[in-house]
N, CA, C and O of each residue as an XYZ file, in Angstrom:
548
protein
N     -14.609     57.658      6.190
C     -13.900     56.982      7.244
C     -12.851     56.056      6.634
O     -13.138     55.314      5.695
N     -11.653     56.104      7.167
C     -10.574     55.278      6.642
C     -10.741     53.836      7.103
O     -11.038     53.565      8.266
N     -10.543     52.929      6.168
C     -10.555     51.505      6.500
C      -9.174     51.121      7.017
O      -8.175     51.663      6.544
N      -9.090     50.202      7.973
C      -7.770     49.768      8.441
C      -6.999     49.102      7.315
O      -7.571     48.383      6.495
N      -5.716     49.344      7.284
C      -4.841     48.755      6.291
C      -4.647     47.277      6.630
O      -4.145     46.954      7.707
N      -5.043     46.363      5.714
C      -4.910     44.935      6.024
C      -3.458     44.505      6.215
O      -3.198     43.452      6.798
N      -2.500     45.315      5.725
C      -1.082     44.997      5.879
C      -0.549     45.412      7.245
O       0.505     44.939      7.671
N      -1.279     46.303      7.939
C      -0.840     46.795      9.248
C      -1.156     45.750     10.317
O      -2.280     45.251     10.372
N      -0.189     45.413     11.161
C      -0.497     44.492     12.262
C      -1.397     45.185     13.279
O      -1.344     46.408     13.406
N      -2.218     44.437     14.004
C      -3.078     45.050     15.007
C      -2.241     45.658     16.133
O      -1.139     45.193     16.426
N      -2.775     46.693     16.750
C      -2.095     47.331     17.866
C      -2.142     46.389     19.063
O      -3.207     45.892     19.430
N      -0.991     46.149     19.663
C      -0.907     45.291     20.833
C      -0.543     46.159     22.029
O       0.490     46.830     22.035
N      -1.396     46.137     23.031
C      -1.132     46.912     24.236
C      -0.097     46.208     25.102
O      -0.241     45.026     25.414
N       0.939     46.931     25.486
C       1.882     46.393     26.473
C       1.221     46.513     27.830
O       0.747     47.590     28.191
N       1.181     45.445     28.581
C       0.473     45.516     29.861
C       1.228     46.318     30.916
O       2.458     46.379     30.923
N       0.458     46.925     31.797
C       0.991     47.488     33.026
C       1.216     46.294     33.944
O       0.314     45.474     34.120
N       2.399     46.185     34.530
C       2.736     45.021     35.350
C       2.681     45.405     36.830
O       3.382     46.311     37.283
N       1.831     44.691     37.565
C       1.649     44.899     38.999
C       2.150     43.643     39.697
O       1.610     42.553     39.505
N       3.186     43.807     40.505
C       3.770     42.663     41.199
C       3.352     42.701     42.663
O       3.477     43.721     43.340
N       2.852     41.562     43.131
C       2.446     41.490     44.531
C       3.046     40.282     45.203
O       3.371     39.283     44.561
N       3.188     40.393     46.527
C       3.666     39.302     47.362
C       2.692     39.135     48.511
O       1.724     39.886     48.632
N       2.952     38.156     49.347
C       2.075     37.928     50.488
C       2.797     38.224     51.787
O       4.026     38.215     51.854
N       2.008     38.488     52.819
C       2.489     38.550     54.188
C       1.759     37.425     54.914
O       0.678     37.625     55.468
N       2.366     36.239     54.901
C       1.701     35.068     55.451
C       0.395     34.815     54.732
O       0.315     34.926     53.509
N      -0.632     34.471     55.499
C      -1.969     34.271     54.944
C      -2.868     35.445     55.307
O      -4.092     35.347     55.231
N      -2.247     36.567     55.707
C      -3.022     37.733     56.138
C      -3.245     38.770     55.050
O      -4.282     39.433     55.033
N      -2.267     38.922     54.122
C      -2.413     40.028     53.170
C      -1.575     39.826     51.916
O      -0.590     39.087     51.892
N      -2.020     40.523     50.879
C      -1.204     40.757     49.703
C      -0.577     42.136     49.878
O      -1.145     43.007     50.536
N       0.607     42.325     49.280
C       1.275     43.623     49.249
C       1.730     43.884     47.826
O       2.346     43.028     47.192
N       1.423     45.069     47.331
C       1.909     45.471     46.014
C       3.356     45.926     46.209
O       3.626     46.844     46.984
N       4.282     45.278     45.503
C       5.689     45.640     45.669
C       6.209     46.497     44.522
O       7.212     47.193     44.676
N       5.532     46.455     43.364
C       5.948     47.323     42.263
C       4.833     47.439     41.236
O       3.986     46.557     41.095
N       4.866     48.565     40.522
C       3.976     48.796     39.383
C       4.855     49.322     38.258
O       5.506     50.358     38.398
N       4.869     48.603     37.147
C       5.696     48.963     36.003
C       4.783     49.391     34.857
O       4.119     48.561     34.235
N       4.758     50.688     34.588
C       3.928     51.234     33.523
C       2.948     52.242     34.072
O       2.770     52.370     35.284
N       2.312     52.960     33.155
C       1.329     53.981     33.521
C      -0.075     53.408     33.387
O      -0.356     52.632     32.473
N      -0.952     53.796     34.305
C      -2.332     53.353     34.229
C      -2.796     52.584     35.446
O      -3.939     52.129     35.501
N      -1.903     52.435     36.436
C      -2.265     51.788     37.697
C      -1.517     52.478     38.827
O      -0.359     52.869     38.676
N      -2.191     52.620     39.957
C      -1.545     53.189     41.140
C      -2.002     52.433     42.374
O      -3.111     51.900     42.427
N      -1.127     52.399     43.358
C      -1.428     51.783     44.656
C      -0.308     52.180     45.610
O       0.807     52.489     45.190
N      -0.621     52.165     46.877
C       0.413     52.353     47.885
C       1.243     51.070     47.924
O       0.696     49.975     48.054
N       2.543     51.209     47.812
C       3.422     50.046     47.783
C       3.761     49.581     49.195
O       3.832     50.373     50.135
N       3.968     48.272     49.312
C       4.468     47.635     50.538
C       3.573     47.844     51.755
O       4.057     47.888     52.886
N       2.274     47.971     51.523
C       1.281     48.043     52.598
C       0.314     46.890     52.411
O       0.178     46.368     51.304
N      -0.361     46.484     53.480
C      -1.263     45.341     53.423
C      -2.590     45.666     52.748
O      -3.228     46.671     53.061
N      -2.997     44.801     51.816
C      -4.348     44.797     51.228
C      -4.836     46.168     50.778
O      -5.920     46.608     51.162
N      -4.031     46.836     49.964
C      -4.360     48.199     49.534
C      -5.339     48.201     48.361
O      -5.469     47.216     47.635
N      -6.018     49.326     48.198
C      -6.838     49.551     47.013
C      -5.902     49.779     45.827
O      -4.826     50.359     45.975
N      -6.324     49.317     44.655
C      -5.550     49.486     43.426
C      -6.411     50.251     42.436
O      -7.551     49.873     42.167
N      -5.859     51.329     41.896
C      -6.558     52.119     40.886
C      -6.098     51.663     39.508
O      -4.900     51.609     39.232
N      -7.069     51.330     38.634
C      -6.793     50.882     37.274
C      -7.524     51.781     36.284
O      -8.631     52.244     36.561
N      -6.905     52.026     35.129
C      -7.540     52.817     34.079
C      -8.188     51.915     33.040
O      -7.600     50.931     32.592
N      -9.401     52.268     32.668
C     -10.159     51.533     31.655
C      -9.417     51.594     30.318
O      -8.825     52.614     29.967
N      -9.460     50.489     29.587
C      -8.911     50.433     28.243
C      -7.481     49.930     28.185
O      -6.921     49.776     27.100
N      -6.886     49.673     29.335
C      -5.503     49.192     29.362
C      -5.463     47.701     29.676
O      -6.443     47.104     30.122
N      -4.301     47.131     29.426
C      -4.061     45.722     29.716
C      -3.177     45.639     30.954
O      -2.236     46.419     31.103
N      -3.476     44.697     31.839
C      -2.765     44.573     33.114
C      -2.282     43.143     33.310
O      -2.989     42.181     33.006
N      -1.060     43.025     33.826
C      -0.528     41.732     34.255
C      -0.276     41.818     35.746
O       0.436     42.706     36.215
N      -0.863     40.890     36.493
C      -0.603     40.755     37.923
C       0.362     39.589     38.096
O       0.044     38.455     37.737
N       1.545     39.870     38.647
C       2.540     38.852     38.932
C       2.415     38.518     40.415
O       2.707     39.343     41.280
N       1.982     37.310     40.685
C       1.694     36.862     42.037
C       2.893     36.075     42.572
O       2.960     34.855     42.419
N       3.845     36.785     43.203
C       5.036     36.098     43.707
C       4.715     35.227     44.913
O       5.546     34.419     45.328
N       3.533     35.378     45.477
C       3.089     34.503     46.570
C       2.823     33.091     46.051
O       2.812     32.133     46.823
N       2.610     32.969     44.753
C       2.395     31.664     44.129
C       0.932     31.394     43.839
O       0.089     31.437     44.735
N       0.641     31.113     42.574
C      -0.735     30.848     42.163
C      -1.294     29.588     42.808
O      -2.509     29.471     42.972
N      -0.437     28.648     43.175
C      -0.942     27.425     43.806
C      -1.125     27.589     45.317
O      -1.961     26.905     45.908
N      -0.366     28.475     45.946
C      -0.469     28.691     47.393
C      -1.448     29.806     47.768
O      -2.157     29.720     48.771
N      -1.470     30.845     46.945
C      -2.315     32.019     47.200
C      -2.951     32.479     45.886
O      -2.625     33.559     45.393
N      -3.860     31.672     45.307
C      -4.438     32.014     44.002
C      -5.208     33.331     44.041
O      -6.086     33.538     44.878
N      -4.858     34.201     43.122
C      -5.431     35.537     43.029
C      -6.682     35.492     42.154
O      -6.618     35.113     40.985
N      -7.814     35.880     42.729
C      -9.069     35.931     41.985
C      -9.582     37.357     41.925
O      -9.323     38.165     42.816
N     -10.310     37.653     40.864
C     -10.897     38.960     40.627
C     -12.409     38.798     40.715
O     -12.983     37.935     40.050
N     -13.057     39.628     41.535
C     -14.473     39.409     41.857
C     -15.308     40.665     41.711
O     -14.793     41.779     41.617
N     -16.628     40.447     41.696
C     -17.576     41.562     41.628
C     -18.046     41.935     43.043
O     -17.566     41.380     44.032
N     -18.991     42.883     43.124
C     -19.491     43.342     44.429
C     -20.187     42.238     45.225
O     -20.219     42.288     46.455
N     -20.734     41.257     44.543
C     -21.403     40.140     45.219
C     -20.400     39.047     45.618
O     -20.789     37.974     46.079
N     -19.100     39.339     45.433
C     -18.014     38.426     45.746
C     -18.028     37.168     44.871
O     -17.548     36.112     45.283
N     -18.584     37.294     43.664
C     -18.588     36.195     42.697
C     -17.329     36.301     41.840
O     -16.941     37.391     41.419
N     -16.705     35.166     41.590
C     -15.481     35.152     40.795
C     -15.775     35.514     39.346
O     -16.638     34.913     38.706
N     -15.046     36.507     38.837
C     -15.128     36.879     37.430
C     -14.103     36.078     36.630
O     -14.419     35.533     35.572
N     -12.862     36.013     37.148
C     -11.774     35.225     36.579
C     -10.650     35.214     37.605
O     -10.687     35.968     38.578
N      -9.655     34.364     37.394
C      -8.549     34.344     38.337
C      -7.700     33.099     38.240
O      -7.797     32.325     37.287
N      -6.861     32.922     39.254
C      -5.898     31.831     39.264
C      -6.410     30.560     39.943
O      -5.799     29.503     39.786
N      -7.503     30.632     40.687
C      -8.020     29.432     41.337
C      -8.641     28.504     40.297
O      -8.912     28.906     39.165
N      -8.859     27.261     40.702
C      -9.382     26.263     39.769
C     -10.841     26.482     39.385
O     -11.265     26.073     38.304
N     -11.600     27.114     40.246
C     -13.024     27.324     39.959
C     -13.193     28.228     38.741
O     -12.431     29.173     38.541
N     -14.205     27.921     37.934
C     -14.489     28.749     36.766
C     -15.031     30.099     37.189
O     -15.744     30.216     38.186
N     -14.686     31.109     36.422
C     -15.198     32.445     36.667
C     -16.200     32.835     35.604
O     -16.219     32.268     34.511
N     -17.028     33.802     35.928
C     -18.093     34.228     35.018
C     -17.547     34.805     33.710
O     -18.227     34.749     32.685
N     -16.325     35.362     33.729
C     -15.786     36.022     32.541
C     -14.499     35.382     32.025
O     -13.780     35.999     31.240
N     -14.197     34.153     32.454
C     -12.965     33.479     32.026
C     -12.782     33.482     30.518
O     -11.673     33.686     30.023
N     -13.864     33.255     29.789
C     -13.776     33.083     28.343
C     -14.248     34.297     27.556
O     -14.481     34.197     26.351
N     -14.392     35.427     28.207
C     -14.840     36.651     27.524
C     -13.715     37.145     26.613
O     -12.655     37.554     27.087
N     -13.956     37.103     25.311
C     -12.920     37.403     24.328
C     -12.342     38.809     24.475
O     -11.131     38.990     24.347
N     -13.179     39.798     24.740
C     -12.695     41.180     24.803
C     -11.775     41.421     26.000
O     -10.923     42.308     25.955
N     -11.940     40.646     27.063
C     -11.093     40.784     28.254
C      -9.779     40.034     28.041
O      -8.737     40.443     28.555
N      -9.827     38.943     27.288
C      -8.647     38.176     26.882
C      -7.776     37.782     28.080
O      -6.600     38.139     28.150
N      -8.372     37.045     29.017
C      -7.645     36.581     30.201
C      -6.598     35.554     29.770
O      -6.901     34.598     29.056
N      -5.353     35.772     30.223
C      -4.260     34.848     29.920
C      -3.519     34.532     31.214
O      -3.069     35.436     31.918
N      -3.397     33.241     31.522
C      -2.668     32.808     32.714
C      -1.352     32.178     32.278
O      -1.304     31.409     31.317
N      -0.287     32.514     32.999
C       1.032     31.974     32.701
C       1.784     31.798     34.019
O       2.379     32.744     34.535
N       1.752     30.582     34.554
C       2.406     30.332     35.835
C       1.784     31.173     36.937
O       0.598     31.029     37.236
N       2.569     32.042     37.539
C       2.090     32.896     38.632
C       1.552     34.237     38.156
O       1.256     35.109     38.973
N       1.422     34.413     36.844
C       0.928     35.678     36.286
C      -0.443     35.501     35.654
O      -0.782     34.434     35.142
N      -1.219     36.572     35.703
C      -2.507     36.603     35.017
C      -2.651     37.979     34.367
O      -2.379     39.004     34.992
N      -3.082     37.986     33.112
C      -3.168     39.206     32.317
C      -4.581     39.341     31.774
O      -5.211     38.351     31.403
N      -5.078     40.582     31.730
C      -6.413     40.846     31.197
C      -6.494     42.282     30.716
O      -5.660     43.117     31.067
N      -7.517     42.562     29.903
C      -7.804     43.916     29.433
C      -8.999     44.449     30.205
O     -10.031     43.787     30.308
N      -8.852     45.647     30.744
C      -9.938     46.277     31.497
C     -10.851     47.017     30.521
O     -10.653     48.196     30.228
N     -11.848     46.299     30.029
C     -12.835     46.873     29.115
C     -13.871     47.680     29.913
O     -13.918     47.602     31.141
N     -14.688     48.443     29.209
C     -15.780     49.161     29.875
C     -16.708     48.191     30.595
O     -17.164     48.460     31.707
N     -16.981     47.061     29.950
C     -17.885     46.067     30.537
C     -17.303     45.471     31.816
O     -18.014     45.300     32.806
N     -16.012     45.157     31.792
C     -15.366     44.626     32.990
C     -15.315     45.693     34.078
O     -15.531     45.395     35.253
N     -15.032     46.927     33.692
C     -14.966     48.024     34.668
C     -16.281     48.189     35.422
O     -16.285     48.583     36.588
N     -17.397     47.889     34.762
C     -18.717     48.007     35.398
C     -18.921     46.996     36.526
O     -19.748     47.223     37.409
N     -18.179     45.880     36.510
C     -18.426     44.818     37.494
C     -17.232     44.478     38.382
O     -17.413     43.865     39.434
N     -16.016     44.860     37.987
C     -14.821     44.512     38.758
C     -14.794     45.309     40.058
O     -14.834     46.539     40.038
N     -14.725     44.605     41.186
C     -14.780     45.285     42.482
C     -13.567     45.022     43.356
O     -13.076     45.936     44.018
N     -13.068     43.774     43.372
C     -11.987     43.476     44.306
C     -11.132     42.315     43.834
O     -11.474     41.590     42.900
N      -9.998     42.170     44.523
C      -9.101     41.035     44.315
C      -8.969     40.316     45.652
O      -9.014     40.948     46.708
N      -8.807     38.990     45.607
C      -8.775     38.209     46.840
C      -8.042     36.894     46.595
O      -8.054     36.361     45.486
N      -7.410     36.383     47.636
C      -6.846     35.036     47.603
C      -8.008     34.066     47.807
O      -8.752     34.185     48.780
N      -8.163     33.117     46.902
C      -9.309     32.211     47.022
C      -9.188     31.280     48.227
O     -10.196     30.728     48.667
N      -7.985     31.090     48.773
C      -7.803     30.249     49.955
C      -7.915     31.025     51.266
O      -8.323     30.470     52.286
N      -7.555     32.307     51.238
C      -7.487     33.127     52.450
C      -8.252     34.435     52.210
O      -7.660     35.409     51.745
N      -9.541     34.476     52.514
C     -10.375     35.622     52.164
C      -9.970     36.937     52.823
O     -10.455     37.996     52.425
N      -9.085     36.889     53.829
C      -8.584     38.124     54.422
C      -7.519     38.800     53.584
O      -7.158     39.950     53.836
N      -7.012     38.084     52.582
C      -6.003     38.638     51.682
C      -6.717     39.251     50.488
O      -7.285     38.531     49.667
N      -6.692     40.571     50.386
C      -7.305     41.189     49.213
C      -7.568     42.655     49.418
O      -7.307     43.210     50.486
N      -8.079     43.267     48.398
C      -8.387     44.688     48.442
C      -9.366     45.057     47.350
O      -9.845     44.204     46.603
N      -9.652     46.333     47.271
C     -10.641     46.839     46.311
C      -9.960     47.462     45.102
O      -8.798     47.868     45.148
N     -10.723     47.521     44.024
C     -10.293     48.250     42.830
C     -11.035     49.575     42.762
O     -12.219     49.669     43.086
N     -10.311     50.583     42.338
C     -10.877     51.876     41.994
C     -10.663     52.015     40.496
O      -9.532     51.927     40.017
N     -11.726     52.228     39.765
C     -11.654     52.267     38.308
C     -11.718     53.711     37.833
O     -12.570     54.482     38.275
N     -10.800     54.078     36.917
C     -10.755     55.421     36.354
C     -10.830     55.361     34.846
O     -10.373     54.403     34.222
N     -11.415     56.402     34.263
C     -11.407     56.550     32.810
C     -10.008     56.970     32.381
O      -9.250     57.524     33.178
N      -9.673     56.712     31.143
C      -8.364     57.127     30.614
C      -8.358     58.567     30.257
O      -7.341     59.085     29.797
């Protein structure tokens, strides 16, 4: 088995960028997806989003992280991580590598995360959100 070359930089995944906006306090709408590995119906209310395991994703929340904080939850509706102030169960999970930057949040969809990730929701307006469909690469 070949050992990694210590001179080689680690492979950095370019994230798939999913941009969403709000329709008042009723819904999120996916307005664009840049990259391969995610699909959703665009410009419809609270759609399901399909994500592929092993990729990195950035959600750009043009609704505003302070007005409509985007959280990622499991089937029991427990926060895994997200933009709201409350701590999530996986905020500090190194392999997922959650990074928040203003209105954006980025993470890696590992096998472990894929086993528990169920939906996205606005932490202030529970009617805003949808489900995730997880696919293998």
